[in-house]
Every structure is written in structure tokens, then in C-alpha cells.
matplotlib code that plots the C-alpha trace (Angstrom):
import matplotlib.pyplot as plt

x = [-48.4, -46.9, -43.2, -42.2, -40.3, -39.1, -35.3, -34.3, -31.1, -29.5, -26.7, -25.6, -28.7, -31.1, -33.4, -32.2, -34.3, -36.6, -38.0, -41.5, -43.3, -41.3, -42.5, -40.1, -41.6, -40.4, -38.0, -35.2, -35.7, -32.5, -31.6, -29.6, -29.0, -25.4, -23.7, -24.2, -19.7, -18.8, -20.9, -19.6, -21.7, -23.9, -26.3, -27.9, -31.6, -34.1, -37.6, -40.5, -43.6, -45.9, -46.9, -43.9, -40.8, -42.0, -40.3, -38.8, -35.2, -34.0, -30.7, -28.5, -27.5, -24.7, -25.0, -22.0, -21.1, -19.3, -16.9, -17.9]
y = [-1.5, -5.5, -5.9, -9.9, -12.2, -16.3, -17.0, -20.1, -22.7, -24.0, -26.9, -28.5, -27.3, -28.5, -26.8, -27.7, -25.0, -22.0, -20.0, -18.2, -15.4, -12.4, -9.2, -6.9, -6.6, -10.2, -11.9, -13.1, -16.1, -19.2, -21.4, -24.5, -26.8, -29.9, -29.8, -32.7, -34.0, -33.3, -30.3, -28.5, -24.9, -23.3, -19.9, -17.5, -16.8, -14.1, -14.4, -12.2, -13.7, -14.0, -10.4, -8.9, -7.7, -4.1, -2.3, -6.2, -5.9, -8.4, -8.8, -11.7, -10.0, -11.8, -15.1, -17.3, -21.3, -23.0, -25.8, -29.4]
z = [-70.5, -68.7, -69.8, -68.7, -70.0, -69.6, -68.7, -69.5, -69.7, -72.4, -72.8, -75.8, -77.6, -74.9, -72.4, -69.2, -67.7, -67.2, -64.9, -64.8, -66.6, -64.5, -64.6, -62.9, -59.6, -59.1, -56.5, -58.7, -60.0, -58.8, -61.5, -59.6, -62.3, -62.4, -65.8, -67.0, -67.9, -71.4, -72.3, -74.1, -74.6, -71.9, -73.4, -71.0, -72.9, -72.7, -74.7, -74.0, -71.9, -74.7, -74.8, -77.8, -76.2, -75.7, -72.5, -72.2, -69.8, -68.7, -66.6, -65.6, -62.1, -60.6, -63.2, -61.9, -61.5, -58.7, -59.3, -56.7]

ax = plt.figure().add_subplot(projection="3d")
ax.plot(x, y, z, "-o")
ax.set_aspect("equal")
plt.show()
């Protein structure tokens, strides 16, 4: 009845950032994460918001990286 998800960024198996529980009517959550030197793997993960995954929908819209 109330779809909800949590977004997480995982680097080399370690959760480095996460969103609060997000619902369909909420504004997009923005992440600003520095990649540690020597990182080998980054995963953009979405899990259910604690009430099961029925009707959940998630989208990493415009995910990208800035090299500086």
C-alpha cells in the first residue's frame, strides 16, 4: 500500500552512504561520495524500506561520476 525503498552506495563491500526511507512522493535523494583511492568496486544498491518489496519501484536516475 505504501511503497518504500532505501538507496545505498557500497564501495568494496562497505556501505559508505545511504538514504532515509524514500517514498514515491518524495524529492530525489542526492549523494556526494568521494571514492577512496584504490577502490575496486562500487555498487548502487536499492533495498525495501522495511515493509517488504510489494509495489516498490526505484530508479538511480542520472547516476554518474565527476572526475576531478
